[in-house]
C-alpha positions in Angstrom: -40.9 24.5 28.5 -38.6 22.7 25.8 -35.1 24.6 25.9 -34.9 26.4 23.0 -31.1 25.8 21.1 -32.0 29.3 18.7 -35.0 31.8 19.6 -36.0 34.4 17.4 -38.5 36.5 18.3 -40.2 39.7 16.5 -36.7 40.3 14.5 -36.6 42.8 12.2 -34.1 44.3 9.5 -34.4 47.7 7.5 -32.5 48.3 4.4 -32.6 52.1 2.9 -32.4 51.9 -1.0 -31.6 55.0 -2.5 -30.2 58.5 -1.5 -30.8 60.2 1.7 -33.5 62.5 0.0 -35.1 60.5 -2.4 -34.6 57.0 -0.7 -36.7 54.7 1.0 -36.4 52.2 3.4 -37.4 48.4 3.1 -37.7 46.0 5.5 -36.1 43.0 4.6 -36.8 40.9 7.4 -40.3 41.9 9.1 -41.1 40.5 12.7 -39.9 37.4 12.2 -40.2 34.8 15.1 -38.9 31.3 15.1 -37.3 28.7 17.7 -35.2 25.9 17.3 -35.7 23.2 19.9 -32.3 22.1 21.8 -34.0 18.6 22.3 -33.0 16.8 19.8 -30.8 17.8 16.1 -33.2 19.4 13.4 -33.1 20.9 9.8 -35.1 23.6 9.2 -35.4 24.9 6.0 -36.0 28.7 5.4 -37.7 28.6 1.6 -38.7 31.5 -0.5 -38.0 33.6 -3.7 -34.9 35.6 -3.8 -35.2 38.9 -2.1 -38.0 37.1 0.5 -35.3 37.8 3.2 -33.7 34.5 3.7 -30.2 35.3 3.6 -30.6 38.9 5.7 -32.4 36.2 8.4 -29.6 34.6 8.3 -26.8 36.7 8.6 -28.3 38.4 11.7 -28.0 34.7 13.4 -24.2 35.1 12.2 -24.0 38.5 13.7 -23.0 39.7 10.2 -25.6 42.2 10.2 -27.3 43.8 13.3 -30.9 43.6 14.0 -33.0 47.0 13.7 -35.6 45.1 16.2 -36.6 42.2 18.1 -34.1 39.8 19.7 -31.7 36.0 19.0 -31.2 34.3 21.9 -28.7 30.7 21.4 -29.0 28.7 24.5 -30.6 31.1 25.9 -28.3 34.0 25.7 -28.9 36.9 24.1 -27.4 38.2 21.4 -27.6 41.8 22.7 -26.1 41.1 25.9 -22.4 42.4 25.6 -20.9 41.4 28.3 -22.1 38.1 27.8 -20.7 37.6 24.4 -17.6 35.3 23.9 -16.3 36.2 19.8 -14.7 32.2 20.0 -17.3 30.3 21.9 -19.3 31.8 19.1 -17.4 31.1 16.7 -17.0 27.1 18.0 -21.0 26.8 18.3 -22.3 28.5 14.9 -20.9 27.9 12.3 -21.5 28.6 8.2 -21.8 27.3 4.9 -22.0 29.4 1.9 -23.5 29.3 -1.6 -20.1 29.1 -3.6 -17.1 27.5 -2.0 -14.4 28.9 -4.5 -15.8 32.1 -2.9 -14.5 30.7 0.8 -11.1 29.9 -0.2 -8.3 32.2 -1.4 -6.8 31.0 -5.0 -3.3 31.8 -2.9 -3.6 29.6 0.0 -3.6 25.8 0.0 -7.0 24.7 1.4 -5.6 22.6 4.5 -4.4 25.6 6.1 -8.0 26.9 6.6 -8.8 23.7 8.3 -5.3 23.8 10.3 -6.2 27.2 11.1 -10.0 27.0 12.3 -8.8 24.1 14.8 -5.6 25.7 16.5 -6.8 29.3 16.4 -10.2 28.5 17.7 -8.6 26.0 20.5 -10.0 23.3 19.7 -6.7 21.2 19.4 -3.5 22.2 21.1 -1.3 20.7 18.7 -0.7 20.6 15.1 -0.5 16.6 15.5 -3.6 17.1 17.0 -5.1 19.0 14.1 -4.0 16.6 11.5 -5.7 13.9 13.3 -9.0 15.9 13.6 -8.9 17.5 10.5 -8.4 13.8 8.6 -11.3 12.4 10.9 -13.5 15.1 10.1 -12.9 15.0 6.2 -13.3 11.2 6.3 -16.6 12.2 7.4 -17.6 13.8 4.4 -16.1 11.6 1.9 -12.4 12.8 1.6 -9.1 12.3 4.0 -6.3 14.6 4.8 -4.4 13.0 1.8 -6.9 14.0 -0.5 -6.7 17.4 0.5 -3.3 18.6 1.9 -1.2 20.9 -0.4 -3.9 21.4 -2.9 -5.4 24.7 -4.0 -9.1 25.8 -4.8 -8.8 25.2 -8.5 -7.6 21.7 -8.3 -10.9 21.0 -6.5 -14.6 20.2 -7.8 -17.5 22.5 -6.5 -18.7 19.5 -4.5 -15.2 18.5 -3.2 -14.8 22.0 -2.2 -18.2 22.5 -0.7 -17.3 19.2 1.2 -14.3 20.4 2.4 -16.3 23.7 3.5 -18.7 21.3 5.5 -15.5 19.8 7.2 -14.4 23.2 8.0 -17.4 23.9 9.6 -17.6 21.0 11.5 -14.2 20.9 12.9 -15.3 23.0 16.2 -17.9 20.5 16.9 -20.8 23.2 16.4 -24.3 23.4 18.2 -25.6 25.0 14.8 -24.5 25.4 11.0 -25.9 28.1 8.8 -26.0 26.5 4.7 -27.1 29.6 3.0 -27.9 27.8 -0.6 -25.3 25.3 -0.3 -26.0 23.2 -3.4 -26.9 26.1 -5.8 -23.0 26.4 -7.4 -23.0 22.9 -7.7 -23.5 20.8 -10.7 -27.3 19.1 -10.5 -25.9 15.4 -10.2 -23.8 16.3 -7.0 -26.8 18.0 -5.0 -28.6 15.1 -3.5 -24.8 14.1 -2.1 -24.5 17.0 -0.2 -28.2 17.2 0.7 -27.4 13.5 2.0 -24.8 14.3 3.6 -26.2 17.0 5.7 -28.8 14.4 6.9 -26.0 11.6 8.2 -24.1 14.7 9.8 -27.0 15.9 11.7 -27.8 12.5 13.4 -23.8 11.8 13.7 -22.5 15.1 15.0 -25.9 15.9 16.7 -25.9 19.3 15.2 -28.8 21.7 14.0 -28.5 23.3 10.2 -30.6 26.1 8.8 -31.0 25.0 5.3 -31.7 28.2 3.3 -33.0 27.3 0.0 -35.3 28.2 -3.2 -35.2 24.6 -4.2 -37.9 23.1 -2.8 -37.4 19.7 -3.9 -34.1 19.5 -1.8 -36.0 21.4 1.2 -38.6 18.9 1.3 -36.4 15.6 1.0 -34.0 17.5 4.0 -36.1 19.5 6.2 -37.7 18.7 9.6 -39.7 21.8 9.7 -39.9 24.7 7.2 -40.7 28.3 7.4 -42.2 30.1 4.1 -40.9 34.0 3.8 -42.7 36.3 1.6 -41.5 40.1 1.3 -39.5 39.7 4.7 -42.6 38.1 6.2 -42.8 34.6 7.9 -46.0 33.3 6.4 -46.0 29.5 7.0 -44.1 27.6 9.6 -44.3 23.8 10.7 -43.4 20.2 9.7 -41.6 19.9 5.6 -44.1 16.9 5.1 -47.6 18.1 6.2 -46.2 22.1 4.6 -45.6 20.8 1.2 -48.0 18.2 1.0 -50.5 20.2 2.5 -50.1 24.0 2.4 -52.1 26.4 4.7 -51.1 29.7 2.7 -52.0 30.4 -0.5 -48.6 32.0 -1.5 -46.6 28.5 -0.3 -49.5 26.6 -2.3 -48.5 28.8 -5.4 -44.9 27.9 -4.4 -45.8 24.0 -4.4 -47.9 24.3 -7.7 -44.6 25.7 -9.4 -42.3 22.5 -8.7 -42.3 20.0 -11.4 -42.6 16.2 -10.5 -42.3 13.5 -12.3 -44.6 12.9 -15.3 -46.0 16.5 -14.7 -45.5 20.0 -17.0 -45.1 23.3 -16.0 -48.7 24.7 -15.5 -48.7 27.8 -18.2 -50.8 30.4 -16.0 -48.6 29.7 -13.0 -46.7 33.1 -12.5 -44.6 33.8 -9.4 -44.5 37.8 -8.4 -41.6 39.5 -9.0 -39.9 42.0 -6.4 -42.0 45.2 -5.9 -40.9 47.4 -3.1 -44.6 48.4 -2.5 -45.4 45.2 -1.4 -42.5 45.5 1.7 -43.9 48.6 2.6 -48.1 47.5 2.6 -49.6 47.7 6.0 -52.2 44.8 5.2 -51.3 41.6 3.9 -48.3 41.5 1.4 -49.8 39.1 -0.5 -53.2 40.0 -0.5 -52.6 42.1 -4.4 -51.9 38.5 -6.0 -53.7 36.3 -3.8 -57.4 34.7 -5.5 -58.9 34.4 -1.7 -58.3 38.1 -0.9 -61.4 40.3 0.5 -61.3 44.0 1.4 -60.2 43.2 5.3 -56.6 41.3 3.6 -56.2 44.6 1.6 -56.3 46.8 5.0 -55.1 45.1 7.4 -52.2 42.7 8.5 -53.8 38.8 8.7 -53.0 37.0 12.1 -50.8 33.9 12.7 -53.1 31.4 13.2 -52.0 27.9 15.0 -52.9 25.2 12.9 -52.0 22.7 15.2 -49.1 22.2 17.8 -46.8 22.3 15.0 -48.4 24.8 12.8 -48.8 28.4 12.5 -49.8 30.1 9.1 -50.5 33.9 8.4 -53.5 34.4 6.9 -57.3 35.2 7.4 -58.6 32.3 5.3 -56.0 29.2 5.5 -56.1 26.3 3.4 -56.0 23.9 6.2 -58.6 24.5 9.0 -57.1 24.9 12.6 -57.6 21.6 14.6 -59.5 22.5 17.9 -59.6 25.3 19.9 -56.7 27.2 18.9 -56.3 31.2 19.4 -54.7 33.6 16.1 -51.7 35.4 17.6 -53.0 39.4 17.7 
């Protein structure tokens, strides 16, 4: 069996909406299982609409939220094993990049102070001189330099420049995994591809894997090795990015694909992506059944199995749009 950098099994997170008496629980992440191999660096894009559970899933990987069920293993070590948890080592191994870089840096502190604190407090280097060398080298890898950054405050940078500083800060620890939560959502459209290209370059140079959270399917198609599609907290499709986006197997993924504007194409007026509905989170059947053109009584009464399309692809559906290769057995 291949070694796994990250192994997520049956992960679940519930939130209570409303008061204690009249409120209700919503499973923001429901029984999700995903693996990232340690064999070679990879970029996994987690896609879906707002509220599908993307950010909640990654906040559990970052230890911001505690799971209500399931397990997370990093390099074979269980998150629930408190005796084996080393906070400093975890911060070296797993680094975040957030959506709005201006919220990542205080307006009252020079941006380079964050870089020096990361390098020195986590023990990446021992001296200030070593920190300067490491920081300058890492900033140059993202298209900046310490001379460009030193003494400046966040307001003195453009959004794209400040996001590059965020990326450099994450890279200082030489992490195994970077969680990038909508990292280009707050950046001007003309600069998005610069950041996306940078992720691809850094993956190979630093041998670091990325989890790239996005609702921007065009950048997901370009950057990702694999894609995981979430719907109402459930993993409904997983596999190689090109395969999923060229030939989606789940009706919901297919709907997402038809909603992407392409060169020379116009928006289809009859395409309407579903809005947020609490009852779909609580459904004990296929959560997409009420909106699916292929759904029958079985879909509306029971949870479909996870069907293995091939060695690399799987889909949660009774009637996948792509048929399994060979004698694959559905997970129950």
